PAVEXNU-364520 format. One record per residue (C-alpha): x, y, z; residue in one letter. Coordinates in pm, whole numbers, padded with zeros to 5 digits, always signed. Layout:
<sites>
XYZA/...
</sites>
This chain:
<sites>
+09267+10089+08473M/+09339+10358+08732A/+09682+10443+08861A/+09763+10237+09168N/+10030+10438+09351Q/+09986+10752+09556L/+10267+11007+09536W/+10331+11302+09768R/+10502+11592+09595W/+10650+11938+09651R/+10716+12169+09358A/+10765+12526+09246L/+10519+12707+09024S/+10618+12930+08732I/+10611+13227+08970D/+10845+13049+09209G/+10581+12981+09476E/+10621+12654+09668P/+10330+12412+09635Q/+10259+12061+09761S/+09999+11791+09726G/+09934+11433+09626T/+09857+11258+09299L/+09792+10911+09161W/+10031+10773+08902A/+10149+10433+08788S/+10520+10510+08838D/+10763+10792+08919R/+10805+10897+08555L/+10430+10936+08510S/+10412+11143+08827A/+10692+11374+08703F/+10519+11407+08366T/+10189+11500+08531T/+10353+11772+08740L/+10538+11914+08441I/+10214+11925+08240Q/+10068+12138+08520K/+10363+12378+08478E/+10517+12276+08809L/+10887+12215+08873H/+10914+11903+09094P/+11140+11925+09398L/+11044+11621+09605V/+10843+11318+09493L/+10778+11043+09747T/+10563+10734+09706R/+10320+10668+09992C/+10393+10314+10115P/+10057+10209+10256L/+09761+10129+10027P/+09435+10313+10088H/+09103+10142+10158R/+08819+10317+09983W/+08523+10355+10218Q/+08174+10356+10057P/+08047+10645+10268H/+08315+10876+10126H/+08183+10788+09780C/+07819+10881+09830Y/+07912+11182+10044D/+08117+11310+09752M/+07824+11272+09513F/+07588+11443+09756R/+07823+11741+09787Q/+07874+11740+09411L/+07499+11763+09354A/+07483+12063+09591T/+07763+12244+09409L/+07608+12175+09069L/+07276+12311+09197Q/+07457+12628+09303A/+07561+12682+08941G/+07925+12571+08949L/+08074+12377+08663T/+08152+12010+08709L/+08529+12058+08680S/+08528+12349+08924H/+08311+12151+09168S/+08549+11855+09166L/+08843+12089+09221G/+08672+12245+09522M/+08591+11904+09667L/+08954+11801+09619A/+09075+12101+09819Q/+08824+12047+10101Q/+08851+11670+10142H/+09042+11567+10459P/+09196+11250+10309L/+09492+11282+10074Q/+09401+10981+09854P/+09060+11134+09787W/+09218+11473+09723Q/+09438+11318+09456A/+09150+11118+09308L/+08913+11416+09283L/+09186+11630+09131Q/+09256+11353+08879S/+08888+11351+08782L/+08892+11729+08741A/+09204+11705+08521D/+09039+11439+08304D/+08738+11668+08253L/+08968+11957+08159S/+09125+11735+07893E/+08784+11668+07733G/+08697+11336+07897C/+08338+11280+08006T/+08262+11235+08374F/+08139+10878+08327S/+08455+10780+08138E/+08668+10938+08410A/+08485+10739+08677L/+08529+10420+08477K/+08906+10450+08526K/+08855+10385+08897W/+08663+10055+08920P/+08790+09985+09272M/+08624+10308+09393V/+08315+10359+09177F/+08086+10065+09108S/+07914+10022+08769P/+07605+10185+08919L/+07791+10515+08959Y/+07919+10502+08602V/+07578+10407+08464S/+07385+10675+08654M/+07636+10948+08572V/+07617+10847+08206K/+07239+10869+08230T/+07266+11217+08380G/+07499+11325+08099E/+07261+11198+07832L/+06952+11358+07985T/+07106+11677+08118G/+06997+11585+08473K/+07338+11516+08621L/+07261+11705+08943E/+06943+11505+09007E/+07110+11174+08921C/+07399+11246+09160C/+07163+11331+09445R/+06941+11025+09391Q/+07248+10807+09353L/+07389+10931+09685A/+07057+10865+09860Q/+07028+10515+09714Q/+07384+10420+09806Q/+07344+10558+10158K/+07025+10356+10203S/+07195+10038+10080Q/+07493+10101+10308Q/+07266+10152+10609Q/+07081+09832+10527L/+07405+09633+10497S/+07530+09780+10824A/+07203+09688+10997K/+07220+09329+10874V/+07586+09299+10981K/+07502+09443+11320K/+07217+09194+11360A/+07455+08906+11283L/+07755+09038+11477R/+07592+08995+11819Y/+07503+08627+11766P/+07854+08553+11641L/+08011+08712+11947I/+07778+08525+12185I/+07834+08193+12009L/+08211+08244+12009S/+08217+08318+12381L/+07987+08023+12455A/+08212+07795+12250T/+08523+07910+12439L/+08350+07861+12775V/+08232+07512+12679V/+08576+07409+12554L/+08741+07540+12871A/+08497+07352+13095M/+08519+07033+12890V/+08898+07025+12862T/+09007+07184+13192L/+08734+07159+13455V/+08562+06828+13385L/+08879+06613+13394P/+08956+06746+13745E/+08605+06661+13864F/+08629+06317+13705A/+08955+06244+13889A/+08797+06340+14221I/+08487+06128+14161Y/+08693+05820+14069K/+08877+05823+14403T/+08549+05758+14585F/+08449+05472+14356N/+08097+05617+14321T/+07885+05559+14010P/+07830+05879+13814L/+07488+05995+13689P/+07402+05937+13326F/+07419+06307+13235L/+07768+06340+13381T/+07890+06026+13204R/+07751+06154+12874M/+07918+06496+12909V/+08247+06339+13012M/+08227+06102+12716G/+08184+06401+12487I/+08481+06571+12655A/+08696+06262+12608T/+08596+06238+12244F/+08682+06605+12183I/+09021+06569+12347Q/+09103+06250+12155A/+08995+06382+11814H/+09070+06754+11852A/+09290+06771+11541V/+09035+06586+11326A/+08755+06813+11446L/+08956+07127+11371I/+09039+06999+11022V/+08673+06913+10966T/+08578+07271+11049L/+08857+07437+10851I/+08843+07231+10529V/+08489+07344+10428P/+08585+07706+10490V/+08895+07672+10272I/+08695+07492+10004A/+08429+07763+09993V/+08696+08034+09985Y/+08877+07867+09696S/+08568+07823+09478V/+08388+08145+09572R/+08479+08306+09239R/+08361+08014+09028Q/+08049+08117+08829P/+07875+07786+08893R/+07934+07810+09267W/+07815+08174+09279Q/+07490+08091+09105R/+07429+07783+09321A/+07511+07966+09646S/+07265+08245+09570H/+06991+07993+09488R/+07053+07828+09824I/+07062+08164+10001L/+06722+08265+09862L/+06567+07948+10004R/+06684+08007+10360L/+06404+08111+10599P/+06519+08454+10722V/+06841+08529+10534M/+06671+08445+10205G/+06407+08711+10262A/+06676+08962+10357L/+06886+08887+10049A/+06583+08896+09819R/+06451+09221+09963G/+06788+09392+09940Q/+06838+09295+09576K/+06481+09382+09477L/+06514+09721+09645G/+06839+09786+09459Q/+06703+09672+09121I/+06380+09870+09142F/+06566+10178+09267T/+06793+10172+08962V/+06495+10117+08731L/+06314+10407+08898T/+06610+10641+08854L/+06650+10552+08487T/+06276+10585+08420Q/+06258+10924+08589Q/+06560+11033+08385A/+06380+10943+08061G/+06589+10638+07975I/+06425+10351+07786A/+06320+10057+08001F/+06551+09813+07822L/+06847+10041+07879Q/+06741+10076+08241G/+06742+09698+08276L/+07089+09693+08129E/+07201+09949+08387S/+07046+09744+08667A/+07222+09436+08533E/+07556+09616+08551E/+07498+09726+08911T/+07430+09387+09072V/+07734+09181+09162E/+07560+08845+09180S/+07582+08638+08862L/+07248+08479+08948Y/+07068+08815+08945W/+07259+08926+08635R/+07138+08618+08449D/+06783+08686+08569T/+06784+09047+08449L/+06945+08949+08119R/+06672+08692+08056D/+06406+08954+08135I/+06566+09201+07898R/+06589+08945+07618E/+06224+08844+07661N/+06110+09208+07649I/+06323+09266+07340A/+06142+08972+07175K/+05805+09142+07231G/+05693+08985+07560M/+05511+09219+07804P/+05719+09358+08087V/+05508+09201+08364W/+05510+08863+08192S/+05889+08870+08161S/+05924+08943+08531F/+05678+08666+08616R/+05879+08411+08415N/+06187+08497+08621A/+06022+08327+08923A/+06219+08532+09178V/+05991+08835+09200F/+05704+08850+09447T/+05338+08856+09333P/+05324+09219+09446L/+05603+09304+09201C/+05418+09138+08912I/+05089+09306+09002Q/+05228+09658+09032L/+05444+09625+08720I/+05143+09505+08523R/+04933+09793+08656T/+05203+10045+08571G/+05252+09903+08224E/+04880+09920+08145V/+04822+10265+08297S/+05144+10422+08168G/+05267+10498+08521A/+05543+10239+08532L/+05792+10479+08692D/+05552+10545+08982V/+05495+10174+09041M/+05868+10103+09028L/+05928+10377+09285A/+05661+10223+09510N/+05823+09881+09476L/+06168+10018+09555A/+06040+10196+09865R/+05833+09893+09975H/+06118+09642+09948H/+06370+09875+10111T/+06143+09945+10409E/+06046+09578+10437Q/+06410+09471+10437T/+06493+09722+10711F/+06206+09580+10914Q/+06329+09225+10855L/+06675+09321+10975A/+06529+09467+11295D/+06316+09156+11345N/+06621+08936+11292L/+06807+09110+11572A/+06503+09091+11800A/+06461+08720+11723L/+06823+08611+11756L/+06903+08778+12088E/+06658+08582+12309P/+06710+08267+12105L/+07084+08281+12161L/+07038+08348+12531L/+06823+08036+12557I/+07067+07819+12360V/+07369+07948+12553T/+07189+07904+12884G/+07091+07547+12801V/+07444+07449+12697I/+07625+07606+12991I/+07351+07504+13234G/+07377+07144+13121T/+07752+07146+13181L/+07715+07298+13526V/+07445+07048+13626V/+07655+06760+13489A/+07951+06870+13702M/+07768+06930+14028Y/+07507+06656+14011L/+07755+06387+14136P/+07821+06596+14447I/+07497+06467+14597F/+07602+06108+14531H/+07947+06192+14661L/+07798+06312+14991G/+07606+05988+15028D/+07920+05784+14958A/+08123+05977+15218M/+07844+05929+15476S/+07833+05555+15409A/+08207+05537+15437G/
</sites>
């Protein structure tokens, strides 16, 4: 497990030159030992109090720059050292320098990355290990950066499509609660003074307002308890598998979730096939990259069926989560010997389709939410002002 404390230091070199920087270490003694091993005499060693949040875009940007430096002919250790000097964030400077130090001590790059599970997902470790085995580390780093950037853009697009509806619904809820709890009671008091019968719509809305005011605590508890329950069991394997099965059956979100996972799985399989890795090992790498236990179980079953002698396309068909297009192209690639090409086509198809679905989701939700919000608020406004006409008649009669 990686060191979890960031230390800022100042020291003197053997030549007496002052130097400063940051490093990761588990405690103060380990930090002193690291500086002494670098032939530095520590002067000041201060622990940084605030924890650092590792942003995904820094990760794939680092691998993209690393691929460029490797293509220019620099060694891996030298490239990491250069990236450490140029990076604007001190935590990343310390991390990259730690990776370079591990390489200088004889550790492989994949093993060095494995020490930082909170920064580098299993996909990074698996692809770097593939690049080390095949001698195509530069290509694997570049393809890995492109794949991670694409996945990040897709996640950002989906979140953006869902953020607007949440904001609109939240504002509409606040407006409705304010009108029901503050405005309607005042109108009701005025109407009662004239002893005029209220329209049905107004009586219904006021009944709802009275119910909300009388049972406000129970309603809040009813909304909060399911959220707390889901949060408490979210790490349970049974709940994770069941929730993903339910998610895949939802009309729009199910297609988004399926397309995103299929794009990720086929991208990993494409990278491993192009790197010359056996298909079973590629499936194992894909299994390590997905976080969902449901998809891990699916890929493990596929891998076990292939290991028993079942054709690749038949194993995917038995999984019952892959589209007919996936089965058809995999079968064609297996028969023709162009499986890597077909996997690349599937990865591109599902990624593009998921991007399109995310755009369609935003285009669908915006007018739908405007209609729903307009109907709700319009109903409240009509319910409040509809008795005014009856009120005018009552005042005339009086």
